[in-house]
N, C-alpha and C positions, 0 to 999 in steps of 0.2 A: 848371829851376824846377818843372816838373811832376813830375819824379822825386822830389823831396823831399816833395811833398804826398802822393804815392802811398805812400811809405815810412812816413809818419806816420799814414796812415788806419787801418790795422789796430790800431795802439796806441790811437788815439782811440776806435775802436769798442769795443775791449776795455774801456777805462776807462768808457765810457758804459754798457756792459752790466753791469759790476760795480756801478756806482752804482745802477742800476735794481734789481738784486737786493738790495742793502742797503736801499734805500728800501722795497722790497716786503715786507721782513721786519717792518715796523711795522703791517701791516694786521691787523685782528681775525680775518679768515677763516683766516689761516695757523696760528694757535695761541696758546699762552700766551706772554706777554712776560716777560722776566726781572724778578724782584722784584715781581710782581703778585700781589695777594691772590686767594684762590679766589673770593670773592664778586664782586670786580670783574671777574675773568676770565669767570665765568658770566654776569654781566649783559651784558658786551660780546658774548659768543657768542650769547646769546639775543636780543639786540637788533639783530643784523646784518640786512641786507636778505635774507639767505638764510633767515631764520626757522628756525634749527636747533631740533631737539627737545632736551629736557633730557638724555636719555642721550648724545647726540652731543656736546653742550656739556660735560657732565661728563667724558666720556672725553678731551676735548681739554684740559680744565683740570686734571684730576687728576694730582698728582705721583706719582712712583714712588719706592719705597725704593731704596737703593743709588745715591743721588745722581742720580736720573732717568736712569740708564743701563739700558736694557732688557737688554742683554747685559753684565752686570757680573761680579762674582766668581762663581766656580763653587761656592762653599760654600753660598750661599743664593740662591734665585731672587728677582728684583725683583718686588715686589708693590705694588699701588696703595695709597697712603696715604689715610686718611679726609679728606674735604673739610673745610676750616675754614669753617663757615657761621655763625659767631657774629654775632648782630645782624641776621640775614636770615631771619625766620620763613617768608616765602614760598618761599625756596629750600630751607629745611629740610622744608617740606611736600612739595615736589616730590621731594626726595631720599628721603623716607619712601615716597612713592608708587611710586618706581621701584627701591627697595631699595639705595640707595647709602649707605655708612657715612659719617658726618660727626661733627664735634665741635660741641657746642652752645656 
């Protein structure tokens, strides 16, 4: 009886570890969530308990050309796309202050 429990223990621990990793991907401190707007991402990053500065939050939320792959095609290097800050004049002011490009 003990042998069967011991054999299943690593599998259960592995499953638990995978579940924690998947759930940990939903926290705001890790980065941008899929299909999230730039404004929402910036507001979440600036509103965390870590109190990130605007440049760190913008670097976390800014999308890259070449489908967000840093190491993409060799023809053209991946470059940051302008932030979409429509309807957020406070974030536009911070982007101007720190020199980030954005669309109005």
